[in-house]
ZADRENKE-927692 format. One record per residue (C-alpha): residue in one letter; x, y, z. Coordinates in steps of 0.001 Angstrom, whole numbers, plus 500000, padded with zeros to 6 digits. Layout:
N
+--------+--------+--------+--------+
: residu :      u :      v :      w :
+--------+--------+--------+--------+
:      A :      X :      Y :      Z :
...
+--------+--------+--------+--------+
//
This chain:
482
+--------+--------+--------+--------+
: residu :      u :      v :      w :
+--------+--------+--------+--------+
:      X : 512783 : 494760 : 474471 :
:      X : 509186 : 493998 : 475261 :
:      X : 508733 : 493812 : 479053 :
:      X : 505616 : 492558 : 480818 :
:      X : 505272 : 494105 : 484283 :
:      X : 502970 : 492065 : 486520 :
:      X : 501230 : 492305 : 489864 :
:      X : 499819 : 489053 : 491353 :
:      X : 496279 : 488905 : 492676 :
:      X : 495745 : 489199 : 496400 :
:      X : 493616 : 486504 : 498024 :
:      X : 493085 : 488796 : 501024 :
:      X : 489632 : 490319 : 501579 :
:      X : 489137 : 493648 : 499844 :
:      X : 486325 : 494974 : 497702 :
:      X : 488501 : 497754 : 496328 :
:      X : 491028 : 497489 : 493509 :
:      X : 493647 : 500202 : 492983 :
:      X : 496130 : 500634 : 490172 :
:      X : 499644 : 499330 : 491030 :
:      X : 501268 : 502733 : 490680 :
:      X : 504817 : 501424 : 491067 :
:      X : 504431 : 499405 : 487878 :
:      X : 503164 : 502550 : 486183 :
:      X : 506442 : 504300 : 486991 :
:      X : 508523 : 501358 : 485750 :
:      X : 506502 : 501189 : 482531 :
:      X : 507012 : 504925 : 482011 :
:      X : 510809 : 504840 : 482301 :
:      X : 511044 : 501770 : 480066 :
:      X : 508881 : 503424 : 477440 :
:      X : 510939 : 506615 : 477641 :
:      X : 514081 : 504534 : 477058 :
:      X : 512642 : 503032 : 473872 :
:      X : 511383 : 499712 : 475217 :
:      X : 507823 : 498381 : 474991 :
:      X : 506204 : 497715 : 478369 :
:      X : 502833 : 496197 : 479211 :
:      X : 501152 : 496178 : 482620 :
:      X : 499373 : 493020 : 483802 :
:      X : 497410 : 493368 : 487040 :
:      X : 495963 : 489983 : 487960 :
:      X : 493427 : 491666 : 490254 :
:      X : 491484 : 493013 : 487262 :
:      X : 492345 : 490534 : 484513 :
:      X : 490047 : 487706 : 483435 :
:      X : 492834 : 485784 : 481675 :
:      X : 496144 : 484432 : 483041 :
:      X : 499449 : 486114 : 482313 :
:      X : 500274 : 483297 : 479900 :
:      X : 497512 : 484510 : 477580 :
:      X : 499494 : 487650 : 476767 :
:      X : 502778 : 485758 : 476473 :
:      X : 501163 : 483343 : 473995 :
:      X : 499576 : 486150 : 472013 :
:      X : 502897 : 487998 : 471795 :
:      X : 504546 : 484897 : 470357 :
:      X : 501734 : 484458 : 467830 :
:      X : 502213 : 488066 : 466744 :
:      X : 505929 : 487479 : 466281 :
:      X : 506776 : 490022 : 468998 :
:      X : 507529 : 487977 : 472116 :
:      X : 508260 : 489434 : 475516 :
:      X : 511880 : 489219 : 476611 :
:      X : 511318 : 489806 : 480315 :
:      X : 508611 : 489468 : 482941 :
:      X : 508987 : 491704 : 485993 :
:      X : 506851 : 490969 : 489061 :
:      X : 506238 : 493155 : 492092 :
:      X : 505426 : 491699 : 495507 :
:      X : 504622 : 492731 : 499039 :
:      X : 505208 : 490167 : 501782 :
:      X : 501694 : 488590 : 501689 :
:      X : 501939 : 488251 : 497879 :
:      X : 505463 : 486863 : 497548 :
:      X : 504308 : 483268 : 497115 :
:      X : 502006 : 484240 : 494238 :
:      X : 504934 : 486129 : 492713 :
:      X : 507143 : 483038 : 492944 :
:      X : 504435 : 480919 : 491321 :
:      X : 503989 : 483379 : 488470 :
:      X : 507749 : 483568 : 487891 :
:      X : 507998 : 479768 : 487789 :
:      X : 505153 : 479514 : 485286 :
:      X : 506628 : 482020 : 482865 :
:      X : 510184 : 480680 : 483199 :
:      X : 509150 : 477054 : 482569 :
:      X : 506766 : 477860 : 479761 :
:      X : 508555 : 480657 : 477927 :
:      X : 512172 : 480913 : 479072 :
:      X : 512017 : 484696 : 479442 :
:      X : 514117 : 486677 : 481886 :
:      X : 512391 : 486925 : 485266 :
:      X : 512974 : 489727 : 487747 :
:      X : 511224 : 490359 : 491073 :
:      X : 511108 : 493588 : 493044 :
:      X : 509041 : 495463 : 495586 :
:      X : 508872 : 495641 : 499392 :
:      X : 509451 : 491986 : 500245 :
:      X : 512350 : 491637 : 497816 :
:      X : 513985 : 494766 : 499195 :
:      X : 513872 : 493338 : 502724 :
:      X : 514777 : 489720 : 501912 :
:      X : 516421 : 489518 : 498469 :
:      X : 518564 : 486470 : 499230 :
:      X : 515532 : 484367 : 500166 :
:      X : 514378 : 484408 : 496551 :
:      X : 517827 : 484136 : 495000 :
:      X : 518786 : 481147 : 497155 :
:      X : 515496 : 479232 : 497083 :
:      X : 513929 : 480076 : 493716 :
:      X : 516401 : 479287 : 490911 :
:      X : 513860 : 480196 : 488231 :
:      X : 514141 : 483863 : 489264 :
:      X : 517009 : 485418 : 487286 :
:      X : 517170 : 488802 : 489003 :
:      X : 516010 : 490501 : 492175 :
:      X : 515965 : 494254 : 492555 :
:      X : 515931 : 496054 : 495899 :
:      X : 515014 : 499686 : 496416 :
:      X : 513563 : 502103 : 493875 :
:      X : 514069 : 500425 : 490515 :
:      X : 513300 : 503064 : 487872 :
:      X : 516932 : 503774 : 487006 :
:      X : 518352 : 500293 : 487565 :
:      X : 515694 : 498435 : 485575 :
:      X : 516344 : 500569 : 482491 :
:      X : 520092 : 499930 : 482847 :
:      X : 519466 : 496186 : 483073 :
:      X : 517098 : 495979 : 480099 :
:      X : 519423 : 498161 : 478005 :
:      X : 522347 : 495879 : 478886 :
:      X : 520428 : 492674 : 478090 :
:      X : 519243 : 494146 : 474801 :
:      X : 522794 : 495064 : 473812 :
:      X : 524456 : 491933 : 475205 :
:      X : 526506 : 494006 : 477649 :
:      X : 527629 : 493154 : 481164 :
:      X : 525115 : 494227 : 483811 :
:      X : 527280 : 493778 : 486878 :
:      X : 527485 : 496716 : 489238 :
:      X : 523957 : 498072 : 488795 :
:      X : 522976 : 499400 : 492252 :
:      X : 520262 : 497262 : 493862 :
:      X : 520542 : 494352 : 491401 :
:      X : 521033 : 490734 : 492548 :
:      X : 521870 : 488193 : 489834 :
:      X : 523446 : 484810 : 489214 :
:      X : 526925 : 484185 : 487793 :
:      X : 527029 : 480453 : 487243 :
:      X : 526387 : 478899 : 490653 :
:      X : 527308 : 482098 : 492442 :
:      X : 524790 : 484719 : 493584 :
:      X : 526118 : 488226 : 493084 :
:      X : 524476 : 490557 : 495630 :
:      X : 524158 : 494317 : 495769 :
:      X : 524751 : 496100 : 499034 :
:      X : 522859 : 499175 : 497908 :
:      X : 519148 : 499985 : 498072 :
:      X : 518886 : 502937 : 495704 :
:      X : 516521 : 505848 : 496156 :
:      X : 515886 : 508541 : 493562 :
:      X : 516586 : 512003 : 494899 :
:      X : 515103 : 514078 : 492073 :
:      X : 511562 : 512795 : 491591 :
:      X : 510871 : 515486 : 488994 :
:      X : 513375 : 513712 : 486741 :
:      X : 511008 : 510749 : 486395 :
:      X : 508296 : 510676 : 483739 :
:      X : 504716 : 510517 : 484953 :
:      X : 503466 : 506963 : 485572 :
:      X : 502103 : 505276 : 482440 :
:      X : 498506 : 505782 : 483578 :
:      X : 497344 : 505205 : 480010 :
:      X : 498524 : 501578 : 480147 :
:      X : 496156 : 500670 : 482990 :
:      X : 492767 : 499181 : 482147 :
:      X : 491286 : 501891 : 484304 :
:      X : 487653 : 500970 : 483667 :
:      X : 488212 : 497692 : 485522 :
:      X : 489227 : 499318 : 488811 :
:      X : 486870 : 500313 : 491609 :
:      X : 486545 : 503638 : 493309 :
:      X : 489085 : 504291 : 496033 :
:      X : 487042 : 503802 : 499208 :
:      X : 483956 : 501663 : 498563 :
:      X : 483344 : 500988 : 502263 :
:      X : 482471 : 504648 : 502653 :
:      X : 481238 : 505676 : 499213 :
:      X : 479607 : 502452 : 498057 :
:      X : 481206 : 500173 : 495502 :
:      X : 481601 : 501573 : 491995 :
:      X : 483243 : 498775 : 490004 :
:      X : 483768 : 500949 : 486921 :
:      X : 485124 : 504205 : 488331 :
:      X : 488027 : 505940 : 486622 :
:      X : 489921 : 506271 : 489896 :
:      X : 493601 : 507158 : 489661 :
:      X : 496232 : 507525 : 492348 :
:      X : 499085 : 510018 : 492497 :
:      X : 502314 : 510107 : 494485 :
:      X : 503486 : 513631 : 495325 :
:      X : 506418 : 512487 : 497489 :
:      X : 508305 : 509388 : 498565 :
:      X : 509725 : 508300 : 501900 :
:      X : 508949 : 509130 : 505528 :
:      X : 511458 : 510318 : 508144 :
:      X : 509423 : 508927 : 511029 :
:      X : 510221 : 505417 : 512206 :
:      X : 507120 : 503852 : 513720 :
:      X : 508036 : 500406 : 514961 :
:      X : 505250 : 498619 : 513045 :
:      X : 505867 : 500346 : 509708 :
:      X : 507710 : 498771 : 506811 :
:      X : 508782 : 501182 : 504062 :
:      X : 511809 : 499390 : 502633 :
:      X : 511585 : 500648 : 499058 :
:      X : 511135 : 504381 : 499605 :
:      X : 513092 : 504548 : 502868 :
:      X : 513408 : 507147 : 505630 :
:      X : 514398 : 510058 : 503402 :
:      X : 511430 : 512232 : 502412 :
:      X : 511621 : 513590 : 498869 :
:      X : 508894 : 515820 : 497472 :
:      X : 508057 : 516547 : 493866 :
:      X : 507819 : 520197 : 492897 :
:      X : 504384 : 521793 : 492958 :
:      X : 504514 : 522369 : 489182 :
:      X : 505383 : 518734 : 488520 :
:      X : 502511 : 517480 : 490668 :
:      X : 500024 : 519850 : 489055 :
:      X : 501100 : 518844 : 485556 :
:      X : 500335 : 515187 : 486281 :
:      X : 497063 : 516117 : 488015 :
:      X : 496088 : 518153 : 484943 :
:      X : 496752 : 515130 : 482704 :
:      X : 494597 : 512874 : 484888 :
:      X : 491671 : 515302 : 484982 :
:      X : 491647 : 516833 : 481508 :
:      X : 493028 : 514068 : 479305 :
:      X : 492337 : 510760 : 481077 :
:      X : 488888 : 511589 : 482455 :
:      X : 489556 : 510818 : 486119 :
:      X : 486433 : 510581 : 488263 :
:      X : 488416 : 510402 : 491514 :
:      X : 492050 : 510856 : 492576 :
:      X : 493807 : 509460 : 495639 :
:      X : 497055 : 510770 : 497128 :
:      X : 499010 : 507700 : 498236 :
:      X : 502093 : 509306 : 499826 :
:      X : 503300 : 508003 : 503160 :
:      X : 503236 : 511611 : 504398 :
:      X : 502199 : 514131 : 501750 :
:      X : 501885 : 517022 : 504210 :
:      X : 505386 : 516877 : 505742 :
:      X : 506119 : 520286 : 504205 :
:      X : 503004 : 522223 : 505188 :
:      X : 503671 : 525192 : 502874 :
:      X : 504128 : 522841 : 499906 :
:      X : 500852 : 521043 : 500641 :
:      X : 499054 : 524388 : 500784 :
:      X : 500710 : 525504 : 497541 :
:      X : 499486 : 522366 : 495752 :
:      X : 495946 : 523080 : 496920 :
:      X : 496119 : 526711 : 495793 :
:      X : 497282 : 525673 : 492330 :
:      X : 494486 : 523105 : 492019 :
:      X : 492019 : 525908 : 492757 :
:      X : 493680 : 528366 : 490360 :
:      X : 493667 : 525875 : 487487 :
:      X : 490091 : 524706 : 488064 :
:      X : 491282 : 521178 : 488786 :
:      X : 489084 : 521052 : 491879 :
:      X : 486109 : 519631 : 489990 :
:      X : 487284 : 516037 : 490461 :
:      X : 487047 : 514829 : 494086 :
:      X : 490164 : 513515 : 495786 :
:      X : 491109 : 511806 : 499032 :
:      X : 494205 : 510992 : 501050 :
:      X : 494315 : 507211 : 500833 :
:      X : 496887 : 506805 : 503596 :
:      X : 496940 : 508570 : 506920 :
:      X : 498149 : 512178 : 507052 :
:      X : 500632 : 513067 : 509780 :
:      X : 498802 : 515010 : 512456 :
:      X : 501912 : 517037 : 513380 :
:      X : 501948 : 518941 : 510085 :
:      X : 498418 : 520219 : 509583 :
:      X : 496295 : 523183 : 510557 :
:      X : 492843 : 524585 : 509887 :
:      X : 494043 : 526605 : 506880 :
:      X : 495396 : 523476 : 505180 :
:      X : 492080 : 521671 : 505580 :
:      X : 490150 : 524683 : 504318 :
:      X : 492399 : 524824 : 501248 :
:      X : 492041 : 521073 : 500708 :
:      X : 488265 : 521398 : 500813 :
:      X : 488318 : 524270 : 498310 :
:      X : 490708 : 522260 : 496105 :
:      X : 488223 : 519383 : 495788 :
:      X : 489290 : 517109 : 498631 :
:      X : 486359 : 515272 : 500186 :
:      X : 488001 : 513047 : 502796 :
:      X : 491181 : 512913 : 504862 :
:      X : 492633 : 510030 : 506839 :
:      X : 494820 : 510111 : 509942 :
:      X : 497039 : 507471 : 511498 :
:      X : 495717 : 507583 : 515056 :
:      X : 496998 : 504079 : 515906 :
:      X : 496355 : 504024 : 519689 :
:      X : 494366 : 505823 : 522341 :
:      X : 497024 : 505157 : 524976 :
:      X : 499800 : 507739 : 525334 :
:      X : 502304 : 505198 : 526682 :
:      X : 501773 : 502837 : 523737 :
:      X : 502076 : 505740 : 521281 :
:      X : 505260 : 507066 : 522840 :
:      X : 507123 : 503940 : 523933 :
:      X : 505874 : 501068 : 521738 :
:      X : 504803 : 502629 : 518433 :
:      X : 507043 : 505716 : 518772 :
:      X : 504652 : 507656 : 516599 :
:      X : 505937 : 511129 : 517458 :
:      X : 502480 : 512543 : 518144 :
:      X : 500209 : 513146 : 521117 :
:      X : 496532 : 512483 : 521616 :
:      X : 495866 : 516219 : 521816 :
:      X : 497401 : 516649 : 518362 :
:      X : 495060 : 513935 : 517094 :
:      X : 492014 : 515570 : 518651 :
:      X : 492944 : 518953 : 517165 :
:      X : 493313 : 517738 : 513564 :
:      X : 489954 : 515984 : 513720 :
:      X : 488367 : 519194 : 515016 :
:      X : 490027 : 521233 : 512257 :
:      X : 489207 : 518811 : 509433 :
:      X : 485559 : 518623 : 510467 :
:      X : 485380 : 522412 : 510830 :
:      X : 486598 : 522688 : 507234 :
:      X : 483755 : 520438 : 506075 :
:      X : 485910 : 517400 : 505266 :
:      X : 484921 : 513812 : 505923 :
:      X : 487395 : 512000 : 508173 :
:      X : 488918 : 508540 : 508481 :
:      X : 490800 : 507158 : 511443 :
:      X : 493270 : 504263 : 511328 :
:      X : 493638 : 502329 : 514595 :
:      X : 495878 : 499373 : 515482 :
:      X : 495037 : 496644 : 517969 :
:      X : 497493 : 494173 : 519419 :
:      X : 500826 : 495952 : 519485 :
:      X : 503406 : 494380 : 521835 :
:      X : 502645 : 495069 : 525519 :
:      X : 498996 : 495876 : 524762 :
:      X : 496538 : 495158 : 527565 :
:      X : 492777 : 495218 : 527771 :
:      X : 493066 : 498680 : 529306 :
:      X : 495173 : 500146 : 526483 :
:      X : 492897 : 498685 : 523810 :
:      X : 489832 : 499993 : 525634 :
:      X : 491384 : 503466 : 525496 :
:      X : 491720 : 503084 : 521720 :
:      X : 488046 : 502191 : 521392 :
:      X : 487068 : 505135 : 523582 :
:      X : 489183 : 507497 : 521483 :
:      X : 487612 : 506219 : 518253 :
:      X : 484144 : 506855 : 519680 :
:      X : 485195 : 510321 : 520836 :
:      X : 486752 : 511323 : 517494 :
:      X : 483808 : 509815 : 515614 :
:      X : 485353 : 509722 : 512119 :
:      X : 483136 : 508928 : 509139 :
:      X : 485157 : 505746 : 508700 :
:      X : 487086 : 503930 : 511421 :
:      X : 489523 : 501306 : 510204 :
:      X : 490585 : 498954 : 512999 :
:      X : 493549 : 496769 : 512075 :
:      X : 495366 : 493967 : 513842 :
:      X : 499087 : 494508 : 514256 :
:      X : 501198 : 492543 : 511772 :
:      X : 504919 : 491999 : 512462 :
:      X : 506379 : 492627 : 509005 :
:      X : 509984 : 491613 : 508341 :
:      X : 512295 : 494586 : 508457 :
:      X : 510412 : 496364 : 511244 :
:      X : 511485 : 496891 : 514845 :
:      X : 508278 : 495182 : 515895 :
:      X : 509269 : 492019 : 514004 :
:      X : 512712 : 491937 : 515625 :
:      X : 511226 : 492495 : 519091 :
:      X : 508797 : 489593 : 518735 :
:      X : 511544 : 487285 : 517462 :
:      X : 513511 : 488060 : 520612 :
:      X : 510685 : 487839 : 523137 :
:      X : 507864 : 485769 : 521635 :
:      X : 506583 : 483600 : 518801 :
:      X : 504940 : 484497 : 515497 :
:      X : 501898 : 482591 : 514243 :
:      X : 502937 : 482089 : 510641 :
:      X : 502595 : 479028 : 508438 :
:      X : 503596 : 481036 : 505353 :
:      X : 503884 : 484617 : 504148 :
:      X : 500138 : 484874 : 503532 :
:      X : 499699 : 485135 : 507302 :
:      X : 501214 : 488613 : 507224 :
:      X : 498249 : 490184 : 505428 :
:      X : 497042 : 493178 : 507445 :
:      X : 493347 : 492600 : 506735 :
:      X : 493277 : 489053 : 508082 :
:      X : 491175 : 488811 : 511214 :
:      X : 493699 : 487101 : 513482 :
:      X : 496379 : 488029 : 515963 :
:      X : 499768 : 487016 : 514667 :
:      X : 502051 : 486545 : 517643 :
:      X : 502332 : 485784 : 521327 :
:      X : 504609 : 487275 : 523982 :
:      X : 504842 : 486950 : 527753 :
:      X : 501785 : 488668 : 529226 :
:      X : 500205 : 489119 : 525777 :
:      X : 496883 : 487381 : 525052 :
:      X : 496143 : 487007 : 521298 :
:      X : 492552 : 485911 : 521940 :
:      X : 491946 : 489054 : 523995 :
:      X : 493373 : 491121 : 521122 :
:      X : 490952 : 489576 : 518620 :
:      X : 488038 : 490006 : 521010 :
:      X : 488765 : 493710 : 521577 :
:      X : 489286 : 494235 : 517826 :
:      X : 485828 : 492841 : 517032 :
:      X : 484376 : 494694 : 519968 :
:      X : 485721 : 497922 : 518460 :
:      X : 483877 : 497291 : 515193 :
:      X : 480646 : 496379 : 516998 :
:      X : 480721 : 499363 : 519339 :
:      X : 481608 : 501819 : 516584 :
:      X : 479287 : 500610 : 513822 :
:      X : 476518 : 498518 : 515438 :
:      X : 475835 : 499731 : 518949 :
:      X : 475135 : 503380 : 518097 :
:      X : 471744 : 504060 : 516496 :
:      X : 473014 : 506917 : 514311 :
:      X : 475818 : 504816 : 512837 :
:      X : 473597 : 501796 : 512336 :
:      X : 470964 : 503888 : 510563 :
:      X : 473616 : 505353 : 508235 :
:      X : 474697 : 501871 : 507213 :
:      X : 471197 : 500481 : 506826 :
:      X : 470131 : 503361 : 504586 :
:      X : 473209 : 503096 : 502343 :
:      X : 472024 : 501568 : 499074 :
:      X : 475312 : 499773 : 498483 :
:      X : 474649 : 497621 : 501558 :
:      X : 471607 : 496132 : 499816 :
:      X : 473013 : 496084 : 496281 :
:      X : 475978 : 494021 : 497491 :
:      X : 474195 : 492071 : 500207 :
:      X : 476238 : 488807 : 499955 :
:      X : 479478 : 490711 : 500412 :
:      X : 477931 : 492773 : 503198 :
:      X : 477011 : 489595 : 505068 :
:      X : 480479 : 488119 : 504581 :
:      X : 482092 : 491263 : 505919 :
:      X : 479702 : 491387 : 508876 :
:      X : 480647 : 487851 : 509845 :
:      X : 484318 : 488620 : 509380 :
:      X : 484435 : 491776 : 511480 :
:      X : 481699 : 491255 : 514038 :
:      X : 481605 : 487502 : 514665 :
:      X : 484670 : 485646 : 513363 :
:      X : 485510 : 481995 : 513680 :
:      X : 487213 : 479909 : 516295 :
:      X : 490681 : 478745 : 515259 :
:      X : 493419 : 476697 : 516792 :
:      X : 496773 : 478427 : 516867 :
:      X : 500135 : 476816 : 516562 :
:      X : 503040 : 479151 : 517217 :
:      X : 505561 : 478749 : 514406 :
:      X : 509092 : 479964 : 514174 :
:      X : 509099 : 483167 : 512161 :
:      X : 509747 : 482672 : 508468 :
:      X : 513189 : 483671 : 507366 :
:      X : 515325 : 483849 : 504285 :
+--------+--------+--------+--------+
//
């Protein structure tokens, strides 16, 4: 069967575009099973998905299924795409990804044009389903699959995870239109719209349970690929696909410190350290030391990120439940800088029970750590998180639709007793101003960066967004539900 795997385009601000690696894995297992997948990423396409469906029909080789992935802020675009392809072409439609794993019945009950929903890691189940449809066999009982039987919705009570990640083929990197993607971190490196930037996943899952974090697909069980398996994919990216940059996108790639060091040593031994790489997501500060950072530097790493979250110990321990201390944070920044690595810090403003004092501590910590890039985010209560459940019990969420859950939107998203959303937004913008504008060294770095002037309209838009903002009226809405 020909299967078109699609990712809708985000309307949320972002100058960077990354490959949807999950679709790469699904394409790889389908191809290995003898099917013919195609990847459609609306973020980099200049034609609608219907263009490829029409062309396939003209060629006499129509697609039999369209599979669409969706996070919570993109679920409405996923529904719209599914409706368009179902009405126009009558193909099977299946949706999966984080939002569908958390709220599968919402789509099955409200969107009759969606034939299937898959929850959890779908590599094994999707192949089973496509094989069954191709052969005209019954597909009931596939773990994670929701489907319709007449008027009845048949649910699955399982959310499968794949224990042996080495058993999976490498993602179908060759199916991405890689020349259309940007470099991984344009805010720091300047925008390169034609970089050959790939991402790699060396592990899945995270055993830590921060209250704001939603990881429904990969779950709480950490599973690491073998060092040899990781290096083999890295070798393919560097030597065969011409990667100019690689980003590790694990939730927590350094959970096993010895394994992380072994990967670095192999990159050095095989001369794969000529292509720079970064950790796209925050490393866990509990599982790092100076030797790791020195090995990462020698292995070609140029930048590491850390999930700092808050500068207040009480918020870290009792609200976020991060499992780290501020001294741990300070030590990893010292070690990473001593190893010659650039650093990023991720900070969250507006967690439940935040006050002006706790947010001021976060700003002070950011100034003290002085990372090369500070990313200040406003807390978003994603469905499936403890934070979401807490706010439903004690407050109200500002949400007209699922778009309001985008983490890069510049607005507080909820209210609780003693919690001031306008104060949260004010301190968030203050953090950006004090970190980037009010220090001569930082301001000079930005003003002398050529990308600031080459992309001046976008620079001005971002400046208004982060430093100034707009006045809005808020109407607390009941949280969206399925």
